Structures are given as C-alpha cells and as structure tokens.
C-alpha positions as CSV (number, residue, x, y, z in Angstrom):
1,M,151.2,60.4,76.8
2,I,149.5,62.3,79.5
3,D,150.9,65.5,80.8
4,Q,151.5,66.2,83.9
5,N,148.4,69.4,83.8
6,E,145.7,66.6,82.4
7,L,146.6,64.8,85.7
8,I,146.2,67.8,87.7
9,D,142.8,68.4,86.4
10,M,141.7,64.6,86.2
11,D,142.6,64.0,89.6
12,F,140.1,67.5,90.2
13,A,137.5,65.8,88.8
14,S,138.2,63.2,89.8
15,G,137.8,64.9,93.5
16,I,134.7,66.5,92.5
17,A,133.3,63.6,91.1
18,A,133.5,62.4,94.2
19,F,132.1,64.8,96.4
20,E,129.0,64.7,94.5
21,A,128.8,61.3,94.8
22,K,129.0,61.2,98.1
23,N,132.6,59.7,98.4
24,F,133.8,62.4,100.4
25,S,136.8,60.6,102.0
26,L,137.9,60.1,98.5
27,A,137.0,63.8,98.0
28,M,138.9,65.2,100.8
29,R,141.7,63.1,99.7
30,H,141.7,64.3,96.0
31,L,140.6,67.4,97.0
32,M,143.2,68.6,100.2
33,S,146.2,69.3,98.0
34,F,144.2,71.9,95.7
35,A,142.4,74.0,99.0
36,E,145.5,74.1,100.1
37,K,147.4,75.3,96.5
38,G,144.5,78.1,96.9
39,N,141.6,76.6,94.8
40,A,138.5,78.0,95.7
41,D,136.2,75.4,94.6
42,A,138.7,73.2,96.7
43,Q,138.2,75.2,99.4
44,H,134.6,75.8,99.7
45,R,134.3,71.5,99.4
46,V,137.2,71.2,102.2
47,A,134.4,73.1,104.0
48,I,132.0,71.9,103.3
49,M,132.9,68.6,104.4
50,Y,135.4,70.0,107.8
51,Q,131.5,71.0,108.9
52,N,129.1,68.6,108.6
53,G,131.8,65.4,109.4
54,L,131.7,63.4,105.7
55,G,134.9,61.9,105.1
56,V,136.6,63.7,107.9
57,V,136.4,64.3,112.2
58,A,133.8,67.6,112.2
59,S,135.9,71.0,112.6
60,E,134.6,73.4,113.4
61,Q,138.3,75.2,113.6
62,Q,139.4,73.9,110.3
63,A,135.5,74.2,108.3
64,E,135.8,78.3,109.5
65,K,139.5,78.2,108.0
66,W,138.3,76.7,104.6
67,M,135.1,78.9,104.1
68,R,137.0,82.4,105.1
69,L,139.9,81.0,102.1
70,S,137.3,80.5,99.8
71,A,135.0,83.9,100.6
72,E,138.3,86.1,100.5
73,S,138.8,85.0,97.2
74,G,136.1,84.7,95.5
75,N,133.8,82.7,95.6
76,A,130.4,83.7,95.9
77,V,129.3,80.4,97.4
78,A,132.1,80.4,100.1
79,Q,130.6,84.4,100.0
80,H,127.2,82.7,101.0
81,G,128.0,79.9,103.5
82,L,130.7,81.9,105.8
83,G,127.7,85.0,105.8
84,F,125.5,81.8,107.7
85,M,128.4,80.9,109.6
86,Y,128.2,84.0,111.1
87,L,124.1,84.9,111.0
88,E,123.6,81.7,112.5
89,G,126.5,82.1,115.0
90,E,128.2,78.4,113.4
91,C,131.8,77.7,113.1
92,L,133.0,81.0,115.5
93,E,130.8,83.5,117.4
94,Q,127.1,84.5,116.0
95,N,128.2,88.0,114.2
96,A,125.4,89.9,112.0
97,E,127.2,92.1,110.7
98,E,129.8,90.4,109.4
99,A,126.9,88.3,107.9
100,I,125.6,91.0,106.3
101,K,129.2,91.5,104.1
102,W,129.4,88.5,103.5
103,F,125.8,88.1,102.3
104,S,126.7,92.0,100.5
105,K,129.6,90.1,98.9
106,A,127.5,86.8,97.5
107,A,124.5,89.5,95.9
108,D,126.6,91.3,94.2
109,Q,128.2,88.4,92.5
110,G,124.3,87.4,92.3
111,L,123.6,85.0,93.8
112,I,120.2,84.8,94.1
113,G,120.4,83.5,98.0
114,S,122.1,85.9,99.3
115,M,119.9,88.6,98.0
116,T,116.8,86.8,99.6
117,T,118.5,86.3,103.1
118,L,119.9,90.1,102.5
119,A,116.1,91.6,101.6
120,M,114.9,89.4,105.0
121,M,117.7,90.8,107.4
122,Y,116.3,94.1,106.3
123,E,112.4,93.1,106.5
124,E,113.3,92.2,110.3
125,G,116.4,94.9,110.5
126,R,118.4,92.2,112.1
127,G,122.4,93.3,112.1
128,V,121.3,96.3,109.6
129,E,118.7,99.1,110.8
130,K,115.5,98.0,109.2
131,N,114.8,99.4,106.1
132,P,111.3,97.6,104.2
133,E,112.4,99.7,100.9
134,E,115.8,97.9,101.1
135,A,113.9,94.8,101.6
136,Q,111.1,95.3,98.7
137,R,114.2,96.4,96.4
138,L,116.3,92.9,96.9
139,Y,113.7,90.6,96.6
140,K,112.8,92.0,93.2
141,L,116.2,91.3,92.3
142,A,116.3,87.8,93.0
143,G,113.3,87.6,91.0
144,F,110.7,88.3,93.7
C-alpha cells in the first residue's frame, strides 16, 4: 500500500516531469499546490510559467510574486531570476541596485551565471560604482 508521503512525492515528481516535458498546463496543476505550501522549486517553476505564459495566461504580477517567494526561500536560481527581473525591468520596475542584491545572493551560493552577471555590472558600473578589480575577481571565481 502507498502511503500519503509517497503520493505527495509522486505528485511533485509528476509536476517536474510535466514541466521538463513542456506539458505546462499539467505541470501547473501538479506544482501549484506545492508552491502554495512553500516549496521553493515549485514556486520557481510556477513563476517561469506565469512569466512566459506557459500553460497559463501570462501574469507579470504572479510571476514576480512566485519568483520572489522562491528567492526569499533561498533558491539560488530564483534569486538569479529575480535579479534579472530587476536588471531588465521585466515584471517589475527596473532597479540595478536590487538586481545586484539578488545576483549577489545567488553568487554567494555558487551560481556561476550570477557571478558573471555581477562581474559585468561591476565592469560597466551598472548599479554599482565601476570596479574593474571586483569584476576580475568575480570572473575568476566563475572560472573565466
């Protein structure tokens, strides 16, 4: 007999599988309840679906809400995503300083994409004072 935890795990796995298979409406049906219960991975995937109108009507407000919840829970990929929302002014008002904050959180967790984006921002002086030394440190840290 299958216990309740195994069913929950199977529902989550089914949601992830549907997302990866690009069956977004099925993924949303499986993942939304996990997102609502605070699962950071589910929140991040729900944000992506809302941001891009995958399986649901696109909603910048919902995309920002779920991306922020996931980022605040410590999901490095969501922190990177929220950083890009701020950097590009997508789903919320452009704010390079906030972008730096979120990219830094993700970089601190070892996310190479955030390290390189931060390096570029320090190199260009975007949202921070231009700092070629910090840019080089971050590029080196990222393996470049």
